[in-house]
N, C-alpha and C positions, 0 to 999 in steps of 0.2 A: 429441258429438250435440249441436246448439246448439240452443236454447228455440225455438219457435213464440209470437213476444211479442203479436203479435195474438189470436191463440188464448188463450194465458195473461189479459188485457184482455180479456178477453169470459167470459172463466168468473169470473173477480175479480167485473166488473159485475153479474154475474148471479147471485153467490150474498150480496146483500145490499142489500134496496134503500137500502137508509139510505147505501151507496157509490156517490159523484160522479164518482165520477173515478181516471184508475190510467192510472200514466206507466208504462215500464218503458225506461228510461237505463241502457246497454249501451256500453263503444268509443263512446261520446259519439253516437250512435247513440239515440232519443229516439225511441217506440212507445205512443202513448196515444188511449183513448178517452174523450169523455166523454160518464157518463147523456144519451138520450135526451133534450128536453125543458129541460134545464138550460145552462143560462150559469155562463158556467169565471165565476170571480172577479178572475183574472190576465188579462192580456193572453201570449201564446205567450212576449214573447222577458222575460218574468215570469215562468214558470213553467221556461222552459232555465235561468235565473239560479239560479234556486230547488233548480233536480236539481242545480248545478253545483255549490251550497252546500253541498245533504246530502251530497254525495258525500266533497265536504273533510269534514263533520264522519262523515263513515263512519267511512275512513283514522285519523281521528282514536280515533275505540274504540276500531280493531284493535289501537293500541298498548300496547294492554292485557290483551290474550285468555293471556297467557303467568299471567299470573295468574289472572284473574275469567276466561275462557273467551270463545268466539264472542261478540261481538254477536250476537239472532236479528233483534230488530227496535227501531226507537226511535219513541217514541207526541210526537207536541205538540199542546195544545190550543189554540186559535187561539178567538174570542169568535162566532167563525161556522161553524170545522170541527175539524174531527179532521184528521191527517196522521198517518200515522204507514209506515215506510219499513221496507223487509226487503231485507234483502241477498237478489243471486241470484253462482253462481259468479262466479268472476273480482273483478273490479271494478263489477261495474254492481248497480244498484238496483232493486224496484222503488216506487217513489209512491203512496201510496192516500188523499185525501181524504175523508172521509165529515160525515153530519151529527154534526150532539153529538146526546146520549139516547141515543148508541149501548152495546152488552156489547162494551165493546173488545176483552178479551179473547175473545171468540169470536168477529167478527168477524175477528181475525190467529191465531186457529187454521183457520177455513177459509180463509186469503189462504195459510198454512205448508202447509195440507191442497193448496192447487192450482198453489201453486209443488214443493211434493217430486213432484209425482205428472207435472212436468212438468217436471223436471230430471234 
C-alpha cells in the first residue's frame, strides 16, 4: 500500500501552526506544501538540492544501524528555522521546516504519529 503524500503533507501542516513547510521525497518524486501566506526561503531548485543531500546523509546514518539501531529523525537548527528529517519506508524522507521557538520533541511526536497512521 502506498502512502498518500498529499494527505500526509496536509496533516503535518495542520498539526502545528509553527510548521512552515512539509515535503515528502520518495523515489525521486517530490510532494510538498508551504503554509499559506508564507514565502519559502529557498527556491524550488535549492529545495530539491537540499532534499537530495538529506537523502544522502540519511543513507550514511543507516550504516551504523546494527550497532545503535535505526535512525528515527534528524534535526538541524539554522538561524531562521529548524529542519526535521524523518524517514519513511524504503528510501523516502519527510522533511519539515518550522519556526524557531518550538518544542522539537512535541512536534516530532506529532509527525511520527501522522507518519505511522498513514504507513
